[in-house]
C-alpha positions, 0 to 999 in steps of 0.5 A: 598758216596762222592757226591762232588767228580769229579767222582760223578759230572761227573756221575751226569752230564751224569745222569748215575748210577754207574752201567752204568759206570760199563757196559761201562767199561765191554763193552770196556774191556770185560764182567766180567772185573768189577762187576756192584757195583764196581763204588760204592766203587770208589765213596767212595774213593777207586781207581781202579786197573791197567789201569782202572783209565785211562779207566774211565777217557777216557770214561768220557772224550769221553761222556762229550766231554771234557778232564777229567784227571785221576788226578782229579778223584783220586787226592790222587793216581795220583799226579797232573800235575798242573804246566803244566795246569797253562800254558793253557789259561783260555779260553781253559780250560773252558768247552763248555756248554752242550755236544759237538758232538764227531765229532767236537772235532778234528775240534775244537782242530785243529782250535785252533792249527791253529789260536793260536797267539803264541806258548805255553811257553816251558814245565818245572817242578821244583818239583821232582827228575830230569829226567835222560837224558838216560830216554829220550834217551831210550824212543825216541829209543823205539818209533822207535822200536815199529813203526818197530815192528808194521810194522811186523803186530804185532799191538796188542802187539805193542799197549800194549807195547806203552801204557805202555811207554806212561804211563811212559812218562806221569808219568815223565812229572807229577812227575819229574823235567826238564828244558825247552829243556828236557820238549820239548823232553819229550812232543814230545815223549808223542805226538809220543806215543800218535799218535802211540797208537791212530793209533793202536786203530783206526786200531783195531776199537776202535773209541772213544778211538782213538779220545781221544788219538789223541786229547791228542797227539795233545796237547802234540805236541803243548806243545813241539812246534812241528808244523810238528808233530802236522800237522801229527797228524791232518792228521791222524785224517783226515784219520781216519774220512775218514775211518768212512765215515765222509768225510767233516770232513776229508777234513776240518782237512787235509786242516787245517793241510796243511795250518798250516804247509805250511811253515814248513820243513817236508820233504816228510811229506808235500807230505803225507798231500797232498796225504791225501787231495787227499783221502778226495776229492776222498771220496767226489767225487771231481775228479778235486780237487783230481787230483790237490792234487795228483799233489801236492803230486807228486811234493812234493815227488820229491822236499822234504825239505832241512833237514832230515826227522822227525822220524815219517816219516820213513815209507813214501816212493814213494811206499806208495804215489803211492798206496794211489793214486791208492786208491783215484782213486778207491774211485772216481769210476775209477778202470782203473786208480786205477789198475796201481797205485796199482800194481806199489805201491804193487811191490815197497812195497814187503818185508815190511809193510805187513798191507799196502800190505794187504790193497792195495792188497785188493784194487787191487782186488776190482779194478780188479773186477770192471774192470771184471778181475776175475782171476786177482782179485782172484790173488790179493785177494789171496795175501791179504788173505795170508798176513792176516794170520800174520796181526792183524787188525780190519780194514784189517778184515773189508776190507777182509770181504767186499771183500769176499762179492764181490766175492760171487756174481760170480758163478765161481770156482776161486771166490768160492775158494776165498770165501772159503779161506776167510771163513776159515781165517775170521771165517765167517758164510756163512748163515749170510754173503751170501750177 
């Protein structure tokens, strides 16, 4: 056994035997993925197959609270990206003493981005074959294609596809040569692919993996010198924290994103940040602050910015803003105000973004139930359940399961029909979910 390897050192810091690492991999990837003794071979120098090296690096990074690169774990199999690492200031490379709580990692990275005195030097690499310009063009086009494919509800397929493209882009950055302009483009692509895969893993309920991907995406956006994209990534981390009930963290993150991009030309992206701040205030029950943020979002939606929208903002429309405002009012316990916004947003969204339609239809059903409009709630729930037949999303599954529990409380034929449809679709065990 090589007790001096990075892998051995990481396991020692965690006080993990190799079998514990095997259990973590099988928990994340499915029982039977590897044998309990496989990590012993890795400690002797063997390299796992396919994507397992990256999964191991992600698990160790999550558990140790600091980035562990796959190149460090298996240097003979993965070329080092040392030219990029040299540009990171020494104080940022230093590991914090002890383990940092996972919830603080996004905040630390966001604050570092906000208070940075100067931009990082443009990324470039002198060694290796030169990256063909067409490779950058292909990757950029693929990102937009993958985003639009995700709009159709095929998130599982898109996640696998995007992960492969991300791995390819990272390989280009680590092994090929490129000048500063190409380096900025390449790292912007890595950031966008990282944001997309982080968002999709969050949607599928893989919280720790999503966190590490968002942090990596933010680092790539910083390397690319793209502050609007970095602010967008931080806003996504804020939104994800809100899903998980970490409302204080959600508010701090979105305030950092807005402050750090206040003078950037983001077009409607600035309105998105304001809407997400409204959602964070709603989660904390602060109606006045929520209303101020919604007013900001409405004004920013009207004025926009002087230049073209960034590529990642293609999905932002007035429909999205209106429906999100409805969700904010629902979270504040104001279903009467939420219903009008949600109804209008859903009408504007018809024909596109089925996952958003599903989630907002479920919210409309919740709002109508809170207003004791059972028939209207059942109509909205029927729409949500119909959309769910073609949408793969753990987040949507959880929302529909919670909605089902609300309908169980009503002794009416229309409510029983919704419960039965939900049971058929979600494979719910009525004996276990009767509450």
